[in-house]
C-alpha positions in Angstrom: -21.1 42.2 38.9 -22.3 40.2 35.9 -22.0 36.4 36.3 -19.2 34.7 34.4 -20.3 32.6 31.4 -20.3 28.9 31.9 -17.6 27.0 30.1 -18.7 25.4 26.9 -19.4 21.7 27.1 -16.9 19.4 25.6 -18.0 17.9 22.3 -18.8 14.2 22.5 -16.3 11.9 20.8 -17.2 11.1 17.2 -18.7 7.6 16.9 -16.7 5.1 14.9 -18.0 4.8 11.4 -19.4 1.4 10.4 -17.3 -0.8 8.2 -19.7 -0.6 5.2 -21.3 2.7 4.1 -25.1 3.2 3.9 -26.9 2.0 0.8 -26.4 4.3 -2.2 -23.0 5.7 -0.9 -19.4 4.9 -1.7 -16.2 4.9 0.2 -12.7 4.8 -1.2 -9.5 3.6 0.4 -6.2 4.4 -1.3 -3.6 1.6 -1.1 -0.3 0.8 -2.7 -0.9 0.8 -6.4 -4.5 -0.1 -5.8 -7.7 1.5 -4.4 -10.7 -0.1 -2.8 -14.2 1.1 -3.7 -16.6 0.0 -1.0 -20.4 0.0 -1.2 -23.0 -1.8 0.9 -23.3 -4.7 -1.5 -19.9 -4.9 -3.2 -16.2 -4.2 -2.7 -14.0 -3.6 -5.8 -10.2 -3.5 -5.5 -9.1 -1.6 -8.6 -5.8 -0.2 -9.9 -4.8 3.1 -8.5 -5.4 6.4 -10.4 -1.7 6.6 -11.2 -2.0 3.3 -13.2 -3.9 5.2 -15.9 -0.8 7.3 -16.9 1.3 4.7 -18.7 -1.4 3.2 -20.9 -2.7 6.7 -21.6 0.7 7.8 -22.8 1.0 4.7 -25.0 -2.5 5.3 -26.5 -1.7 8.9 -27.3 1.6 7.8 -28.9 -0.3 5.3 -31.1 -2.8 8.0 -32.1 0.1 10.3 -33.0 1.5 7.6 -35.3 -1.9 7.2 -37.0 -2.0 11.0 -37.5 1.5 11.0 -39.1 0.5 8.1 -41.4 -2.6 10.0 -42.6 -0.5 13.1 -43.3 2.2 11.1 -45.0 -0.3 9.4 -47.3 -2.4 12.5 -48.2 0.4 15.1 -48.5 3.4 12.8 -49.2 5.3 14.4 -46.3 6.7 11.2 -44.8 9.0 8.7 -46.6 7.6 5.2 -47.2 10.1 3.5 -44.9 9.0 5.8 -42.0 5.3 5.1 -42.8 6.1 1.4 -42.4 7.7 1.9 -39.0 4.8 4.2 -37.9 2.2 1.6 -39.0 4.0 -1.2 -37.1 4.2 1.0 -33.9 0.6 2.0 -34.2 -0.6 -1.7 -34.6 1.2 -2.6 -31.3 0.6 0.5 -29.2 -3.1 1.3 -29.9 -4.7 -2.2 -29.1 -2.5 -3.0 -26.1 -2.7 0.5 -24.6 -6.4 0.8 -25.3 -7.3 -2.4 -23.5 -5.0 -1.6 -20.6 -6.4 1.9 -20.3 -10.0 0.6 -20.2 -8.9 -1.9 -17.5 -7.2 0.9 -15.5 -10.4 3.0 -15.7 -13.2 0.6 -15.0 -11.5 -2.8 -14.3 -10.9 -4.5 -11.0 -8.3 -6.8 -9.5 -10.6 -8.4 -6.9 -14.4 -8.2 -6.6 -16.4 -9.2 -3.5 -20.1 -9.4 -4.4 -22.7 -10.0 -1.8 -25.4 -10.9 -4.4 -23.2 -13.6 -5.9 -21.8 -14.7 -2.5 -18.3 -15.0 -3.9 -15.0 -13.2 -4.4 -13.4 -13.2 -7.9 -9.7 -12.6 -8.4 -9.0 -11.3 -11.9 -6.0 -12.2 -14.1 -3.5 -9.4 -14.2 -1.6 -10.4 -17.3 -0.2 -7.3 -19.0 -2.5 -5.2 -16.8 -5.6 -6.2 -18.8 -7.4 -8.2 -16.1 -8.9 -10.7 -18.5 -10.4 -13.9 -17.0 -10.8 -15.1 -13.5 -8.0 -17.0 -11.7 -9.8 -17.8 -8.4 -13.5 -17.8 -7.5 -13.9 -18.2 -3.7 -17.5 -18.6 -2.2 -18.1 -16.8 1.0 -18.7 -20.0 2.9 -15.2 -21.3 2.0 -13.4 -18.2 3.5 -11.7 -18.9 6.8 -10.5 -15.4 7.7 -9.4 -12.0 6.4 -5.8 -11.8 7.6 -3.8 -8.6 8.2 -0.1 -9.5 8.0 3.2 -8.1 7.0 5.0 -9.3 3.9 8.0 -11.5 4.8 6.6 -12.2 8.3 5.7 -15.7 9.4 2.4 -16.5 7.7 2.8 -13.7 5.2 3.0 -13.9 1.4 6.2 -14.8 -0.4 8.7 -12.0 -0.4 11.7 -10.8 1.5 11.0 -8.5 4.4 12.6 -5.1 4.0 13.3 -3.6 7.5 13.4 0.0 6.2 9.8 -0.4 5.0 6.6 -1.9 6.5 4.6 -3.9 3.9 1.1 -4.5 5.3 -1.2 -6.8 3.4 -4.8 -7.9 3.5 -4.9 -11.6 2.7 -7.9 -13.9 2.1 -7.4 -17.3 3.9 -9.4 -20.1 2.5 -10.5 -23.1 4.6 -8.0 -25.2 2.7 -5.2 -23.0 3.9 -4.6 -21.3 0.6 -3.8 -17.6 0.9 -4.8 -15.0 -1.7 -3.4 -11.5 -1.5 -6.1 -8.8 -1.8 -4.2 -5.5 -1.4 -1.4 -3.9 0.6 0.3 -0.7 1.8 4.0 0.1 1.9 5.3 2.8 4.1 8.6 3.7 5.9 9.1 1.7 9.0 8.7 4.8 11.3 5.1 5.2 9.9 4.2 1.6 10.3 1.0 2.3 12.3 -0.2 4.8 9.7 0.3 2.3 6.9 -1.6 -0.4 8.9 -4.7 1.8 9.3 -6.1 1.6 5.7 -5.3 -2.1 5.4 -7.2 -2.7 8.7 -10.1 -0.6 7.4 -10.3 -2.7 4.3 -10.1 -5.9 6.2 -13.0 -4.9 8.5 -15.1 -3.9 5.5 -14.5 -7.3 3.9 -15.3 -9.0 7.2 -18.6 -7.2 7.4 -19.5 -8.1 3.8 -18.4 -11.7 3.8 -18.9 -12.7 7.4 -15.3 -14.0 7.7 -13.5 -12.9 10.9 -10.5 -10.5 10.8 -7.2 -12.1 12.0 -4.3 -9.8 12.9 -1.2 -11.8 12.4 1.3 -8.9 12.8 1.5 -5.7 14.7 3.9 -2.7 14.4 6.8 -3.3 16.7 7.9 -0.4 19.0 11.4 0.5 18.1 13.8 1.1 21.0 15.6 4.4 20.9 19.4 4.8 21.5 20.7 4.5 25.0 20.8 7.9 26.9 24.1 9.7 27.1 25.4 10.7 30.5 24.7 14.4 31.1 25.9 16.9 33.7 24.1 16.8 37.0 22.0 20.0 37.3 23.0 20.7 40.9 26.7 20.0 41.2 27.7 20.4 37.6 29.9 17.3 37.8 29.7 13.9 36.1 28.6 10.8 38.0 31.4 8.6 39.5 31.0 5.9 36.8 31.2 8.5 34.1 34.3 10.2 35.6 36.0 6.9 35.9 35.2 6.1 32.2 36.6 9.5 31.1 39.7 9.5 33.3 42.8 9.2 31.1 45.2 6.4 31.9 48.5 7.2 33.5 51.5 6.9 31.2 54.0 4.1 32.2 57.0 5.4 34.1 60.4 5.3 32.3 63.3 3.6 33.7 66.5 5.5 34.1 69.6 4.0 32.6 72.7 3.7 34.8 75.8 5.1 33.3 
């Protein structure tokens, strides 16, 4: 009788990936309305890919107005009052949409650069990201906090119980808190929403040297109280359940004497 084949050895558990990728590689983390591009020397928190659609629509609308203006001037197909309106719309849509589109494609909200030893928070006015609002050196960073919006120590904002709003926040030594990025998920998926925020916080900690501080954790929701069921052996309800379900006796009527 041929010997039975030996069972295959169980695969070793996959090692946890380092917070920062190797030099020359990139890692992306999708967040709420933002995405983090992580390299070994720099971390950029940029607008999400969906942020490209509104300025792209506005830019195409402005180009359409310019096309109609050219056709109206060359072929006299558009009345002059319509040309004036098209010109006004093109002057507003093309510049603003163009700048916003460039920012959505290559701009960044927050930049952590190891070579400069600082974090730059860009101005988000009209989605153009022009100028720097805060410049924080690495040595002035106290911690990278992972918290929930509306919780104690979280950023300003009301806490919505139906949704979990996790945030990665930069805490300066002076106590100032600067929001980096966040993730919003339904409350039942709170742990899944916490994972990308924690991954971003660990990468920022490895790059800047600031420790990660978890200020909130997903609370375990208690389920509804169990309903009394029939006993599998006797098929009768427990004594307490029978007493609860027993109908009350109707009050006796007095007979009237004639």
